[in-house]
N, C-alpha and C positions, 0 to 999 in steps of 0.2 A: 419516562426514561429518557436520559440524555444520549444524544448521538455523539460518538466519538469522532476524532479527526486524525488523519495521517497526511502528513506533508512529505511528498517524496523527492528524491533527487538531490539530496544535500551533498556538496562536494567541496565547499570552501569553509574556512574558519568563521567568516562572517555569516554564513548560512546557519551555522550552530548558535551563534550570538543572537541571531533573530529569533530562532525557535525558543531558545531559553527564555526570551522575553515574553513570547507569545504562549508558551507552554501548551502545545498540542499533546494528544495523547501518544501518538507514535510519529516518528520520522523514518524516512527510507534512504538507504544508501544503494546506489546501482553498482553491482560489482560483476566482474568477470563477463562484461558485456561492452567490448570496445567500440561497438558502433555508436553508443551514447556519449555525448560530450560530458555527461555527468558521471561517467564510469570512474570508480576509484579502486585501488588495490586494498589489500588487507591491512597494510601498515598505515595507510591514511584512514581507513574505517576505524582502526583502533585509536588513533590520535583523536579523531573527531568524536568518538564515543567517550573518551575521557573527558572531552570539553563539554559533553552534553549534560544537562541537568538530569539528575537521577530519576526524576519523576516522569521522564519521557522515555518510552521504549523504543529501541532501534530495531528496524527490520532490514535485512540484507535481501535485496531483490536481484534475481538473475534470470537468464533465459537459457534453458537447456544446458546448464553448467555441468561439468564433471561432478558427480555426486559427492566424492570424497572431498575434493577440494572446496565445494560449497559448504560442506558440514563444518569446515575449519572456521568459518566466520561465527558460527555458534560456539565451538569449542574455545575460541580465543577470547570470547567475551565481547566481540564487536557487534554481535547481533543477538537480540533478545527473542526474535522471531525470524523465519525464513520465508520468503515469497517466491514462489515458482511462477514465472511469467511466460513459459514456452509451452512445449508439448509434452511435458513430464507426465508419465502415466502411473498407474497403480504400482507397477514394479519399482519405478524410481522413488515414488513416495515411501513404499515399503522399506526400501533401502536406507532411505534418509532416516526414517524412524529408528532404524538399528544403530545409526551412527550419532544421532542427537536426541535431546528430549525437549527441544524448544517447540512451541507451537508452529504450525505450517499453514501458510496462506496459499491457496491455488488460485491464480487468475484465470478467468474464463472470457474468452472472445465471444460475446453474445450476438448471435445473429437471429436466434429464435429461442423459445423457452426450452427445447429439447436440449440445447447446449448446456443450460443451467442443471437440468435433470440428470444429464450424463455426469457432470462434474460433481453433483452431490453424492454419487456412488463411490467417490475417491476418499481416502482416509486423510482428508485435510480438516484442520480445525475451523478454518474460515475460507469462504470463497471471496474473491474479488471480481466484481462484474465490470467488464470494460468493453469498449468497441474494438479493441485491438491492443497491440504491444505498445502502450503509451502514446496512442494516436492523438489524444487531446481533443477527441470528438465524442459527442454523446451517441448513445444508442437509444432504441425505442424502450422507455421504461416500463411500458405497459406489459412487456413480456415477463417481467418479475412477478407480477400479479398472477399471471396465468401459469406460471411454473410452480406456484404455491411452495416457495423455497422454505426449507426447514433449517438449513445451517445458517449461522450468523454470517452476514456478508458486508464487505466493503463495497461502496458504490464509487466508481471511477468513470472518467471519460467526459471531457467537456466541462468539468465543473469549474466554477470561478467563485470569488467571495460574493458576487452579486446573485448567483443563480442556486448556490448550494443549499440554502435553507429551504427554498421551494421544492427542490428535488428530494431532499431528506424527508420532508413532510409527506411527499407523494408516495415514497416507496418503503419507508420505515427501515432504513438500513441499520446495521450495527455501527457503521462508521462510513464517513465520506473520506475520499482519497484525491488529493490535488497535487499536481506537479507544475505542468506549464501554466496552469491557471493562477499560480503565485509567482510568476516570473515576468520580467520585462527584459526584452532582447536576450532571452536565453539565460538570464541570472535571476537568482531568487531576489524577490523585492520585499523589503521590511514592511512596507505599508500594506501590500497585499496579504502577506502572511498574517499581520495582526488583524486585518479586516476579516480574513477567512475564519480565524479562530473566534473572533467575536461573534461572527454570524452563526457559527455552529453552536456556540455556548447558549444561544438564545432559543434554540430549537428543542422542543420537548415532543416526543412522539409516544404513542401507546405501545404497549408490549411487555 
């Protein structure tokens, strides 16, 4: 089975040109989260989506955003999936389900295997296991095995083109997710993007 790859935090036209060349499976737009320098509005997301190769799925990523406004990224066609990266609970996800029919990714801040077990009870299609809100740091991957996770999951946190293959082979994720690991001085780096996609395409795992 091939591991998929998501490259997150696209906000410039050239970012889209880089990923169109590399062809990852998913890219992410940070939306409704002004604390991030990668944050974009709906108009920009729509423009970048039109520039994006149709073989790549787009994911709108936000943190505790007003649910009706967040759903608009799916309604407009800017996002093929929605990713929740805050404290969104079962009620929030249920409401989002009534407003959209796109797949939902729920990010989990992993401190122990119990965090994963709790998140698995939520009505999300995928989990994204991370050490925090885009912290760029790795967590102890051994907790994934302890949690005996059933849902398909994205592995994030501290991944780079150099270490993602080893991490993927160790934990058998559905996909790996990188943002700062494909940047230089806070901007997406073409060479790192190409290297990350090349690295993950070489990985085959059981499952």
